[in-house]
C-alpha positions in Angstrom: -12.6 -250.7 -98.4 -11.7 -248.4 -95.5 -10.6 -251.4 -93.4 -7.9 -252.1 -96.0 -6.5 -248.5 -95.8 -3.2 -248.0 -94.1 -3.1 -244.8 -92.0 -0.2 -242.7 -93.0 1.4 -239.4 -91.8 4.1 -237.2 -93.2 6.2 -235.4 -90.5 7.7 -232.1 -91.2 10.4 -230.7 -88.9 10.6 -226.9 -88.7 12.6 -224.5 -86.6 11.1 -221.4 -85.0 13.9 -218.9 -84.4 14.5 -215.4 -83.3 17.4 -214.9 -85.8 19.0 -212.3 -83.6 16.1 -209.9 -84.2 16.1 -206.5 -82.5 13.3 -206.4 -79.9 10.9 -203.6 -79.5 11.2 -202.4 -75.9 7.4 -202.4 -75.6 7.1 -205.9 -77.0 5.1 -204.8 -80.0 5.5 -206.9 -83.1 4.9 -204.8 -86.2 3.3 -206.2 -89.4 6.6 -205.8 -91.2 8.9 -207.2 -88.6 11.4 -209.9 -89.7 9.8 -212.2 -87.1 6.4 -211.8 -88.7 7.9 -212.4 -92.2 9.6 -215.5 -91.0 6.4 -216.8 -89.5 4.5 -216.0 -92.7 7.0 -218.0 -94.7 6.8 -220.9 -92.3 2.9 -220.8 -92.5 3.1 -220.9 -96.3 5.6 -223.8 -96.3 3.5 -225.9 -93.9 0.3 -225.2 -95.7 1.9 -226.2 -99.0 3.1 -229.4 -97.6 -0.2 -230.1 -95.8 -2.0 -229.6 -99.2 0.4 -232.0 -101.0 0.0 -234.6 -98.3 -3.8 -234.4 -98.3 -3.9 -234.8 -102.1 -2.3 -238.2 -101.5 -4.6 -239.0 -98.5 -1.8 -238.5 -95.9 -2.0 -236.4 -92.8 0.6 -233.8 -92.2 2.2 -233.4 -88.7 4.5 -230.4 -88.0 7.2 -230.6 -85.4 8.5 -227.2 -84.2 12.0 -227.1 -82.7 12.6 -224.3 -80.3 15.9 -223.4 -78.7 16.1 -222.1 -75.2 16.2 -218.5 -76.3 13.0 -218.9 -78.4 11.2 -220.9 -75.7 11.8 -218.1 -73.2 10.6 -215.3 -75.5 7.5 -213.7 -74.0 5.6 -213.8 -77.3 6.2 -217.5 -78.1 2.7 -218.6 -77.1 1.2 -216.0 -79.3 3.4 -217.0 -82.3 2.6 -220.7 -81.8 -1.2 -220.0 -81.6 -1.0 -218.0 -84.7 0.8 -220.8 -86.5 -1.8 -223.4 -85.3 -4.7 -221.2 -86.4 -3.2 -220.4 -89.9 -2.0 -223.9 -90.7 -4.8 -226.2 -89.3 -2.3 -229.1 -88.6 -1.3 -231.0 -85.5 1.9 -229.5 -84.0 4.4 -231.1 -81.6 6.6 -228.7 -79.9 10.2 -229.7 -78.9 12.3 -227.4 -76.8 16.1 -227.6 -76.3 17.7 -226.7 -73.0 20.3 -224.8 -74.9 20.4 -221.9 -77.3 21.4 -222.4 -80.9 24.8 -220.8 -80.2 25.5 -223.2 -77.2 24.6 -226.2 -79.4 27.1 -225.0 -82.1 29.9 -224.6 -79.5 29.4 -228.2 -78.3 30.1 -229.6 -81.8 
């Protein structure tokens, strides 16, 4: 009976990075850019995990970690919207006040 079911969720934590990519001065992201390839790989991973979760009657929740550099990128909203549209999952976005390099130095 549905009243006996226990709601369950699987949480996946993913990083959205710039990976030191060279920027197009016009801000144009080509189809073959490393950034687009990284996003496509992330979309595939999230969709695979969402499918596995749904086969077991779980919901999949994706947490995106953004460092300061990524959060300040002018195209970040476009990238996040594309991820949401392609994955059809709930996203939580967590931003760090530091860049990845600053976090590594603190260790």
